[in-house]
Every structure is written in structure tokens, then in C-alpha cells.
All heavy atoms as an XYZ file, in Angstrom:
792
protein
N      99.541     98.738     93.068
C      98.475     98.394     92.139
C      98.815     97.273     91.216
O      97.986     96.488     90.785
C      98.140     99.677     91.365
C      97.010     99.538     90.339
S      96.679    101.145     89.595
C      95.249    100.725     88.679
N     100.094     97.198     90.867
C     100.554     96.178     89.876
C     101.383     95.059     90.498
O     101.494     94.007     89.910
C     101.353     96.865     88.760
C     100.550     97.817     87.908
C     100.551     99.145     88.167
C      99.704     97.277     86.934
C      99.763     99.992     87.400
C      98.928     98.139     86.184
C      98.992     99.510     86.392
N     101.985     95.257     91.636
C     102.989     94.274     92.147
C     102.479     92.916     92.376
O     103.171     91.962     92.187
C     103.629     94.820     93.440
C     102.756     94.882     94.646
C     103.475     95.362     95.825
C     102.564     95.385     97.058
N     103.258     95.740     98.247
N     101.195     92.769     92.685
C     100.612     91.458     92.883
C     100.297     90.707     91.638
O      99.934     89.534     91.634
C      99.312     91.567     93.764
C      99.631     92.004     95.193
O     100.732     91.827     95.649
O      98.692     92.576     95.791
N     100.441     91.395     90.477
C     100.119     90.816     89.177
C     101.338     90.419     88.362
O     101.169     89.961     87.245
C      99.213     91.756     88.386
C      97.913     92.104     89.100
N      96.927     91.161     89.207
C      97.542     93.189     89.718
C      95.917     91.698     89.854
N      96.269     92.936     90.177
N     102.508     90.595     88.908
C     103.719     90.233     88.149
C     104.170     88.865     88.639
O     104.189     88.598     89.839
C     104.829     91.258     88.303
C     105.905     91.103     87.261
N     106.900     90.179     87.377
C     106.058     91.686     86.069
C     107.679     90.225     86.324
N     107.189     91.152     85.506
N     104.632     88.033     87.710
C     104.953     86.654     88.079
C     106.289     86.550     88.874
O     106.553     85.530     89.452
C     105.012     85.748     86.850
C     106.207     85.979     85.926
C     107.301     85.172     85.985
C     106.182     87.034     85.013
C     108.382     85.394     85.173
C     107.282     87.252     84.186
C     108.420     86.405     84.255
O     109.462     86.649     83.424
N     107.124     87.566     88.804
C     108.365     87.514     89.579
C     108.178     88.106     90.948
O     107.957     87.375     91.906
C     109.499     88.234     88.827
C     109.952     87.548     87.522
C     110.972     88.440     86.789
C     110.574     86.197     87.795
N     108.255     89.384     91.020
C     108.048     90.079     92.278
C     107.626     91.505     92.054
O     107.674     91.965     90.899
C     109.342     90.080     93.141
O     110.267     91.003     92.673
N     107.289     92.189     93.076
C     106.884     93.587     92.944
C     108.056     94.539     93.087
O     107.910     95.738     93.037
N     109.248     93.980     93.319
C     110.434     94.797     93.545
C     110.859     95.444     92.215
O     110.892     94.842     91.182
C     111.589     93.941     94.128
C     111.249     93.354     95.483
O     110.405     93.918     96.172
O     111.837     92.354     95.805
N     111.291     96.710     92.352
C     111.756     97.433     91.181
C     113.192     98.012     91.504
O     113.470     98.327     92.645
C     110.884     98.622     90.851
C     109.478     98.295     90.378
C     108.697     99.602     90.235
C     109.541     97.594     89.058
N     113.977     98.075     90.497
C     115.274     98.758     90.614
C     115.007    100.222     90.966
O     114.120    100.853     90.329
C     116.055     98.635     89.347
O     117.113     99.555     89.369
N     115.743    100.800     91.896
C     115.518    102.262     92.234
C     115.884    103.148     91.019
O     115.491    104.307     91.029
C     116.402    102.526     93.416
C     117.233    101.313     93.612
C     116.677    100.183     92.777
N     116.635    102.613     90.056
C     117.046    103.390     88.896
C     116.040    103.268     87.725
O     116.282    103.733     86.619
C     118.412    102.988     88.422
N     114.912    102.586     87.968
C     113.933    102.313     86.858
C     113.278    103.579     86.405
O     113.047    104.523     87.197
C     112.847    101.417     87.398
O     113.339    100.142     87.680
N     112.973    103.601     85.141
C     112.036    104.549     84.522
C     110.685    103.834     84.536
O     110.593    102.731     84.059
C     112.427    104.899     83.118
C     113.699    105.720     82.950
C     113.918    106.023     81.531
N     115.085    106.847     81.322
C     115.510    107.263     80.125
N     114.867    106.983     79.056
N     116.582    107.996     79.990
N     109.659    104.504     84.983
C     108.367    103.855     85.112
C     107.338    104.514     84.197
O     107.303    105.766     84.078
C     107.882    103.870     86.551
S     108.993    102.955     87.654
N     106.468    103.688     83.579
C     105.467    104.148     82.636
C     104.166    103.477     82.991
O     104.156    102.322     83.473
C     105.892    103.771     81.186
C     107.204    104.312     80.799
C     108.351    103.573     81.076
C     107.328    105.528     80.143
C     109.648    104.079     80.694
C     108.573    105.988     79.770
C     109.738    105.258     80.076
O     110.921    105.741     79.706
N     103.071    104.166     82.706
C     101.752    103.542     82.854
C     100.999    103.585     81.477
O     101.231    104.492     80.706
C     100.886    104.183     83.964
C     100.667    105.680     83.706
C     101.436    103.913     85.313
C      99.625    106.292     84.602
N     100.194    102.621     81.276
C      99.377    102.572     80.087
C      97.939    102.955     80.492
O      97.398    102.429     81.511
C      99.375    101.174     79.486
N      97.373    103.849     79.751
C      95.988    104.283     80.026
C      95.166    103.968     78.783
O      95.548    104.317     77.668
C      95.972    105.804     80.344
C      96.816    106.052     81.601
C      94.545    106.288     80.517
C      97.007    107.501     81.900
N      94.036    103.346     79.029
C      93.083    103.036     77.932
C      91.703    103.517     78.351
O      91.244    103.131     79.409
C      93.122    101.539     77.619
C      92.305    101.156     76.484
C      92.415    101.526     75.168
C      91.183    100.209     76.452
N      91.475    100.951     74.382
C      90.693    100.121     75.174
C      90.570     99.457     77.492
C      89.619     99.328     74.820
C      89.508     98.674     77.105
C      89.054     98.603     75.824
N      91.102    104.361     77.538
C      89.772    104.918     77.807
C      89.692    105.489     79.229
O      88.745    105.265     80.000
C      88.676    103.893     77.564
C      88.598    103.466     76.147
C      87.406    102.582     75.831
O      86.710    102.189     76.760
O      87.173    102.308     74.610
N      90.761    106.190     79.623
C      90.771    106.860     80.933
C      91.118    105.988     82.117
O      91.165    106.440     83.258
N      91.345    104.730     81.891
C      91.676    103.814     83.025
C      93.131    103.395     82.939
O      93.672    103.126     81.832
C      90.792    102.478     82.836
C      89.308    102.726     82.950
C      88.931    103.166     84.372
O      89.367    102.664     85.353
N      88.106    104.187     84.434
N      93.793    103.302     84.057
C      95.138    102.786     84.115
C      95.034    101.291     83.960
O      94.341    100.620     84.722
C      95.866    103.180     85.431
C      95.987    104.664     85.542
C      97.174    102.442     85.536
C      96.539    105.137     86.906
N      95.724    100.764     82.904
C      95.575     99.343     82.593
C      96.921     98.640     82.632
O      96.951     97.385     82.640
C      94.895     99.092     81.258
C      93.509     99.718     81.273
C      95.692     99.687     80.103
N      98.074     99.333     82.603
C      99.311     98.664     82.544
C     100.427     99.429     83.150
O     100.337    100.658     83.403
N     101.526     98.750     83.377
C     102.726     99.300     84.014
C     103.945     98.663     83.373
O     103.967     97.494     83.043
C     102.761     99.024     85.540
C     104.095     99.407     86.200
C     104.238    100.703     86.615
C     105.070     98.485     86.338
C     105.421    101.074     87.205
C     106.282     98.840     86.927
C     106.465    100.120     87.376
N     104.933     99.510     83.100
C     106.206     98.999     82.579
C     107.352     99.760     83.217
O     107.279    101.000     83.331
C     106.273     99.170     81.033
C     107.444     98.518     80.359
C     107.094     98.055     78.969
C     108.703     99.418     80.312
N     108.330     99.069     83.681
C     109.561     99.714     84.202
C     110.721     99.339     83.261
O     110.729     98.191     82.799
C     109.815     99.312     85.635
N     111.578    100.245     83.036
C     112.833     99.956     82.278
C     113.983    100.330     83.137
O     113.887    101.177     84.029
C     112.852    100.658     80.931
O     112.944    102.073     81.107
N     115.114     99.663     82.868
C     116.342     99.981     83.588
C     117.550     99.830     82.675
O     117.444     99.135     81.640
C     116.490     99.074     84.802
C     116.596     97.599     84.506
S     116.688     96.530     85.945
C     118.367     96.807     86.479
N     118.672    100.403     83.067
C     119.833    100.283     82.259
C     120.315     98.827     82.244
O     120.023     98.093     83.213
C     120.992    101.119     82.759
O     121.289    100.809     84.098
C     120.610    102.635     82.679
N     120.953     98.470     81.187
C     121.511     97.099     81.098
C     122.560     96.974     82.192
O     123.329     97.887     82.419
C     122.132     96.852     79.723
C     121.119     96.841     78.583
S     120.084     95.392     78.563
C     121.143     94.214     77.748
N     122.579     95.893     82.901
C     123.421     95.733     84.061
C     124.915     95.589     83.818
O     125.733     95.699     84.682
C     122.886     94.521     84.814
C     122.213     93.704     83.701
C     121.714     94.716     82.723
N     125.297     95.315     82.523
C     126.705     95.181     82.230
C     127.150     96.327     81.312
O     126.318     97.024     80.751
C     127.033     93.844     81.598
C     126.361     93.632     80.254
O     126.289     94.607     79.505
N     125.908     92.468     79.956
N     128.393     96.506     81.157
C     128.944     97.572     80.353
C     129.207     97.171     78.906
O     129.789     97.932     78.174
N     128.771     96.000     78.498
C     129.084     95.482     77.166
C     128.337     96.258     76.059
O     128.863     96.427     74.994
C     128.774     94.023     77.075
N     127.144     96.713     76.339
C     126.359     97.445     75.351
C     126.103     98.826     75.924
O     125.473     98.985     76.964
C     125.007     96.730     75.049
C     124.211     97.452     74.041
C     125.229     95.314     74.634
N     126.555     99.856     75.221
C     126.429    101.221     75.699
C     125.070    101.782     75.376
O     124.453    101.451     74.357
C     127.482    102.102     75.035
C     128.913    101.635     75.331
C     129.265    101.744     76.761
C     130.686    101.298     76.982
N     130.969    100.921     78.327
N     124.624    102.688     76.232
C     123.327    103.390     76.052
C     122.125    102.374     75.890
O     121.206    102.632     75.092
C     123.359    104.358     74.873
C     124.380    105.406     75.066
O     124.541    105.994     76.136
N     125.169    105.711     74.036
N     122.206    101.317     76.608
C     121.178    100.276     76.498
C     120.300    100.171     77.727
O     120.784    100.210     78.847
C     121.859     98.929     76.264
N     119.007    100.024     77.475
C     118.015     99.840     78.518
C     117.264     98.571     78.210
O     117.203     98.129     77.041
C     117.045    101.021     78.520
C     117.684    102.239     79.130
C     118.677    103.017     78.590
C     117.399    102.860     80.405
N     119.003    104.031     79.391
C     118.240    103.952     80.516
C     116.446    102.552     81.380
C     118.215    104.779     81.662
C     116.414    103.381     82.497
C     117.278    104.494     82.620
N     116.590     98.026     79.192
C     115.787     96.849     78.976
C     114.522     96.915     79.797
O     114.459     97.597     80.793
C     116.534     95.569     79.330
C     116.814     95.436     80.807
C     117.516     94.121     81.120
N     117.851     93.981     82.547
C     117.057     93.454     83.498
N     115.870     93.025     83.157
N     117.496     93.363     84.701
N     113.487     96.233     79.298
C     112.250     96.137     80.035
C     112.549     95.435     81.364
O     113.203     94.382     81.366
N     112.065     95.937     82.449
C     112.370     95.416     83.779
C     111.124     94.715     84.377
O     111.213     93.682     84.980
C     112.843     96.550     84.607
C     113.103     96.228     86.073
N     113.807     95.124     86.502
C     112.765     96.909     87.194
C     113.856     95.161     87.834
N     113.240     96.208     88.260
N     109.985     95.324     84.185
C     108.701     94.715     84.642
C     107.618     95.189     83.664
O     107.552     96.368     83.314
C     108.332     95.176     86.020
C     109.163     94.668     87.155
C     108.836     93.206     87.423
N     109.529     92.721     88.572
C     110.756     92.196     88.568
N     111.430     92.136     87.460
N     111.287     91.708     89.711
N     106.779     94.275     83.228
C     105.647     94.618     82.429
C     104.395     93.955     83.028
O     104.440     92.759     83.295
C     105.769     94.147     80.949
C     104.533     94.503     80.139
C     107.020     94.683     80.352
N     103.405     94.742     83.305
C     102.155     94.203     83.886
C     101.003     94.852     83.155
O     100.892     96.093     83.124
C     102.059     94.446     85.411
C     100.758     93.909     85.924
C     103.227     93.880     86.146
N     100.065     94.041     82.680
C      98.768     94.503     82.199
C      97.738     93.889     83.139
O      97.805     92.696     83.431
C      98.528     94.004     80.766
C      99.615     94.535     79.804
C      97.149     94.515     80.285
C      99.776     96.057     79.741
N      96.896     94.751     83.715
C      95.917     94.239     84.710
C      95.086     93.118     84.049
O      94.762     93.148     82.798
C      95.059     95.388     85.167
C      95.790     96.409     86.025
C      94.833     97.553     86.392
C      96.381     95.780     87.285
N      94.680     92.121     84.838
C      93.973     90.930     84.256
C      92.792     91.234     83.404
O      92.573     90.582     82.378
C      93.572     90.170     85.523
C      94.609     90.549     86.563
C      94.960     91.975     86.260
N      91.962     92.240     83.762
C      90.797     92.550     82.947
C      91.127     93.030     81.539
O      90.240     93.086     80.690
C      89.947     93.603     83.640
C      89.219     93.070     84.867
O      89.179     91.810     85.039
O      88.673     93.851     85.664
N      92.390     93.440     81.301
C      92.785     94.009     80.023
C      93.782     93.089     79.278
O      94.275     93.486     78.241
C      93.388     95.416     80.232
C      92.371     96.339     80.873
C      92.271     96.489     82.243
C      91.447     97.031     80.074
C      91.358     97.322     82.805
C      90.505     97.859     80.623
C      90.446     98.008     82.007
O      89.524     98.871     82.546
N      94.063     91.977     79.813
C      95.032     91.043     79.138
C      94.347     90.422     77.937
O      93.120     90.175     77.939
C      95.502     89.975     80.121
C      96.397     90.526     81.204
C      96.789     89.515     82.237
O      96.493     88.350     82.129
N      97.503     89.984     83.253
N      95.142     90.129     76.946
C      94.644     89.435     75.757
C      94.044     90.382     74.696
O      93.538     89.924     73.691
N      94.159     91.676     74.897
C      93.642     92.686     73.974
C      94.711     93.284     73.094
O      94.404     94.154     72.253
C      92.915     93.794     74.706
C      91.776     93.358     75.651
C      91.228     94.530     76.436
C      90.673     92.750     74.834
N      95.958     92.872     73.295
C      97.084     93.404     72.443
C      97.663     94.652     73.081
O      98.519     95.304     72.461
N      97.244     95.033     74.272
C      97.760     96.278     74.920
C      99.237     96.122     75.321
O     100.022     97.025     75.106
C      96.906     96.646     76.115
C      95.463     97.004     75.702
C      97.538     97.771     76.914
C      94.500     97.160     76.827
N      99.539     94.956     75.836
C     100.931     94.740     76.369
C     102.023     94.981     75.366
O     102.962     95.778     75.606
N     101.940     94.329     74.177
C     103.026     94.558     73.239
C     102.988     95.888     72.595
O     104.051     96.430     72.348
C     102.933     93.456     72.148
C     103.463     92.129     72.582
S     105.074     92.093     73.414
C     106.154     92.915     72.259
N     101.844     96.485     72.436
C     101.817     97.840     71.872
C     102.419     98.824     72.910
O     103.073     99.778     72.577
C     100.394     98.235     71.545
C      99.911     97.571     70.257
C      98.492     97.942     69.900
N      98.060     97.266     68.711
C      97.567     96.022     68.654
N      97.457     95.315     69.753
N      97.189     95.502     67.510
N     102.187     98.539     74.175
C     102.806     99.333     75.242
C     104.317     99.201     75.222
O     105.059    100.215     75.312
C     102.205     98.888     76.591
C     102.611     99.677     77.820
C     102.864    101.019     77.712
C     102.609     99.047     79.020
C     103.171    101.721     78.894
C     102.933     99.752     80.198
C     103.234    101.110     80.104
N     104.806     97.978     75.120
C     106.253     97.764     75.081
C     106.817     98.425     73.859
O     107.830     99.123     73.924
C     106.596     96.269     75.057
C     106.195     95.612     76.369
C     108.076     96.015     74.759
C     106.218     94.116     76.403
N     106.122     98.374     72.718
C     106.606     99.058     71.479
C     106.716    100.535     71.734
O     107.691    101.174     71.294
C     105.625     98.811     70.329
C     105.659     97.399     69.753
O     106.612     96.642     70.042
O     104.713     97.076     68.975
N     105.722    101.128     72.385
C     105.736    102.579     72.603
C     106.852    102.989     73.534
O     107.525    103.963     73.298
C     104.374    103.002     73.188
N     107.070    102.248     74.620
C     108.136    102.538     75.530
C     109.526    102.358     74.846
O     110.434    103.169     75.041
C     108.047    101.731     76.838
C     109.264    101.896     77.715
C     106.758    102.163     77.624
N     109.653    101.339     74.049
C     110.893    101.125     73.312
C     111.144    102.293     72.377
O     112.266    102.796     72.294
C     110.840     99.836     72.502
N     110.105    102.814     71.753
C     110.228    103.943     70.847
C     110.683    105.182     71.616
O     111.499    106.008     71.115
C     108.962    104.229     70.057
C     109.141    105.261     68.991
C     110.148    104.785     67.899
O     110.020    103.692     67.358
N     111.163    105.606     67.617
N     110.194    105.426     72.850
C     110.635    106.531     73.653
C     112.138    106.441     73.880
O     112.844    107.459     73.760
C     109.877    106.533     75.020
C     108.384    106.913     74.749
C     110.519    107.508     75.981
C     107.508    106.657     75.962
N     112.612    105.269     74.203
C     114.075    105.081     74.385
C     114.794    105.338     73.135
O     115.862    106.046     73.158
C     114.340    103.682     74.954
C     113.983    103.477     76.354
N     112.626    103.346     76.763
C     114.682    103.436     77.482
C     112.589    103.245     78.085
N     113.827    103.277     78.513
N     114.360    104.828     71.993
C     115.056    105.002     70.697
C     115.037    106.514     70.390
O     116.069    107.019     69.886
C     114.330    104.259     69.599
C     114.415    102.715     69.747
C     113.570    102.060     68.639
C     115.808    102.217     69.718
N     113.977    107.238     70.611
C     113.884    108.648     70.348
C     114.911    109.433     71.199
O     115.355    110.534     70.815
C     112.497    109.207     70.592
C     111.515    108.726     69.549
O     111.893    108.162     68.544
O     110.275    108.866     69.794
N     115.259    108.907     72.343
C     116.270    109.504     73.221
C     117.688    109.084     72.844
O     118.614    109.401     73.609
C     116.017    109.124     74.715
C     114.801    109.823     75.300
O     114.388    110.879     74.716
O     114.298    109.424     76.336
N     117.824    108.362     71.760
C     119.140    107.928     71.296
C     119.687    106.695     72.065
O     120.909    106.434     72.049
N     118.830    105.961     72.677
C     119.175    104.766     73.490
C     118.770    103.512     72.684
O     118.030    103.591     71.718
C     118.476    104.816     74.785
C     118.717    106.035     75.667
C     117.804    106.068     76.864
C     120.188    106.116     76.096
N     119.282    102.401     73.139
C     118.893    101.081     72.618
C     117.931    100.510     73.670
O     118.047    100.746     74.839
C     120.086    100.188     72.391
C     121.023    100.785     71.340
C     122.223     99.901     71.154
N     121.852     98.674     70.488
C     122.692     97.675     70.259
N     123.925     97.739     70.659
N     122.266     96.598     69.666
N     116.995     99.674     73.182
C     116.019     99.045     74.112
C     115.952     97.580     73.812
O     115.820     97.177     72.647
C     114.647     99.678     73.974
C     113.710     99.209     75.011
C     113.654     99.755     76.291
C     112.797     98.168     74.768
C     112.774     99.317     77.236
C     111.876     97.719     75.660
C     111.881     98.294     76.980
N     115.981     96.779     74.876
C     115.913     95.308     74.709
C     114.762     94.818     75.597
O     114.449     95.374     76.619
C     117.203     94.620     75.208
C     118.365     95.003     74.332
C     119.126     96.141     74.581
C     118.758     94.224     73.311
C     120.183     96.510     73.792
C     119.836     94.525     72.484
C     120.558     95.703     72.741
N     114.171     93.720     75.163
C     113.069     93.104     75.933
C     113.304     91.581     75.846
O     113.610     91.037     74.806
C     111.732     93.457     75.301
O     110.679     92.836     76.043
N     113.145     90.940     76.960
C     113.216     89.520     77.014
C     111.882     89.029     77.483
O     111.370     89.354     78.559
C     114.294     89.039     77.984
C     114.338     87.491     78.085
C     115.376     87.037     79.019
N     116.709     87.322     78.485
C     117.827     87.122     79.131
N     117.774     86.708     80.407
N     119.002     87.401     78.589
N     111.224     88.191     76.708
C     109.914     87.692     76.994
C     109.886     86.230     77.441
O     110.657     85.431     76.879
C     109.008     87.937     75.785
N     108.959     85.942     78.332
C     108.745     84.522     78.683
C     107.385     84.083     78.215
O     107.199     82.901     78.045
C     108.921     84.365     80.198
N     106.478     85.011     78.062
C     105.117     84.693     77.681
C     105.070     84.316     76.218
O     105.574     84.998     75.339
C     104.206     85.888     77.966
C     102.755     85.531     77.941
N     102.081     85.316     76.731
C     101.881     85.299     78.885
C     100.840     85.005     77.007
N     100.697     84.994     78.312
N     104.472     83.196     75.880
C     104.390     82.726     74.502
C     103.854     83.747     73.479
O     104.345     83.858     72.381
C     103.532     81.438     74.563
C     103.599     80.993     75.956
C     103.785     82.195     76.786
N     102.772     84.474     73.905
C     102.258     85.452     72.977
C     103.204     86.576     72.684
O     103.275     87.110     71.584
C     100.945     85.971     73.487
C      99.792     85.037     73.167
C      98.477     85.679     73.499
N      97.940     84.962     74.647
C      97.104     85.444     75.498
N      96.642     86.643     75.389
N      96.665     84.684     76.519
N     103.949     86.988     73.726
C     104.955     88.051     73.509
C     106.091     87.529     72.620
O     106.534     88.323     71.730
C     105.498     88.523     74.866
C     104.534     89.279     75.680
S     105.325     89.750     77.218
C     104.717     91.435     77.328
N     106.516     86.362     72.788
C     107.551     85.793     71.972
C     107.080     85.728     70.549
O     107.803     86.138     69.604
C     107.974     84.400     72.483
C     108.662     84.532     73.848
C     108.919     83.705     71.485
C     108.864     83.234     74.598
N     105.885     85.272     70.288
C     105.299     85.147     68.958
C     105.270     86.558     68.287
O     105.640     86.723     67.147
C     103.948     84.494     69.013
C     103.272     84.379     67.669
C     103.630     83.358     66.786
C     102.327     85.296     67.261
C     103.002     83.238     65.564
C     101.715     85.226     66.027
C     102.053     84.162     65.176
O     101.457     84.089     63.956
N     104.775     87.504     69.040
C     104.635     88.859     68.514
C     106.017     89.354     68.090
O     106.168     89.939     66.981
C     104.045     89.795     69.565
C     103.995     91.224     69.122
C     102.978     91.738     68.386
C     105.064     92.092     69.435
C     102.956     93.032     67.950
C     105.068     93.416     69.021
C     103.994     93.890     68.250
O     104.018     95.234     67.866
N     107.016     89.206     68.971
C     108.369     89.720     68.612
C     108.954     89.032     67.383
O     109.610     89.670     66.581
C     109.259     89.616     69.845
S     108.892     90.733     71.153
N     108.696     87.730     67.262
C     109.250     86.989     66.129
C     108.591     87.483     64.813
O     109.229     87.420     63.781
C     108.970     85.469     66.301
C     109.850     84.879     67.349
C     109.494     83.384     67.597
O     108.395     82.903     67.173
O     110.319     82.698     68.231
N     107.332     87.909     64.847
C     106.639     88.329     63.655
C     106.712     89.827     63.389
O     106.449     90.265     62.261
C     105.139     87.973     63.757
C     104.851     86.467     63.927
C     105.370     85.688     62.747
C     105.118     84.214     62.940
N     105.774     83.402     61.986
N     107.078     90.627     64.357
C     107.075     92.069     64.241
C     108.352     92.589     63.576
O     109.487     92.150     63.925
C     106.966     92.738     65.610
O     107.139     94.093     65.488
N     108.241     93.462     62.662
C     109.373     94.097     62.004
C     110.089     95.036     62.976
O     111.257     95.395     62.782
C     108.973     94.921     60.791
N     109.435     95.434     64.072
C     110.054     96.342     65.050
C     111.106     95.639     65.896
O     111.959     96.268     66.458
C     108.951     96.899     66.011
C     107.909     97.756     65.283
C     106.838     98.161     66.265
C     108.570     98.984     64.645
N     110.963     94.321     66.045
C     111.881     93.554     66.899
C     112.745     92.665     66.060
O     113.560     91.934     66.320
C     111.114     92.732     67.948
C     110.362     93.614     68.859
C     109.068     94.015     68.786
C     110.880     94.308     70.007
N     108.728     94.861     69.803
C     109.847     95.084     70.607
C     112.134     94.369     70.615
C     109.991     95.849     71.698
C     112.255     95.162     71.739
C     111.218     95.912     72.289
């Protein structure tokens, strides 16, 4: 459902934790997280794939979704990192007290 909408590929790490975003009863987004690939930072996870379906992009769902998934990791005693390429995501993270 989401693999054709991600700019990299539809491939996921088999160790990913996967989440869906639901808005008004509709599945609108997908996020996968995975452990950090090196041992330098302990208990660390990072966003692996984030996709908001085209009809729902630009509504602020993506960053709120990332915030929520990050909080799930923090609540589990983990650290969460996100690397963004999209200008709006970068702008949001620069202005947000959460990041």
C-alpha cells in the first residue's frame, strides 16, 4: 500500500517496528523504525521509512506521526533519531522543542 510512495524503495529491514497512521478511520500513513546500525549509541532507534499517502500530504500528519512514534520509543526507555530530507520536515524539526 505504501511502497510505491516512498522515494527510496519499498524494502524494509526485517527487524523493523512498523506503525500505521489512521485519520478519520482511514489508513493514511506508515512509519517503520529500526535499531541504529552501529553500536556507538545504545538503546537507539531511528525512523527507517515514513510515508503519508498523497491525498493526505501537507496536512501536518507526517511530523505529528513521527513525534508520536518517537514518544513510543522514549516511553520504552529508548532513544529515537530521525533524519529528514524533505524541507518541511527539516523546518519542523528546527522549530520544534521536541527535536
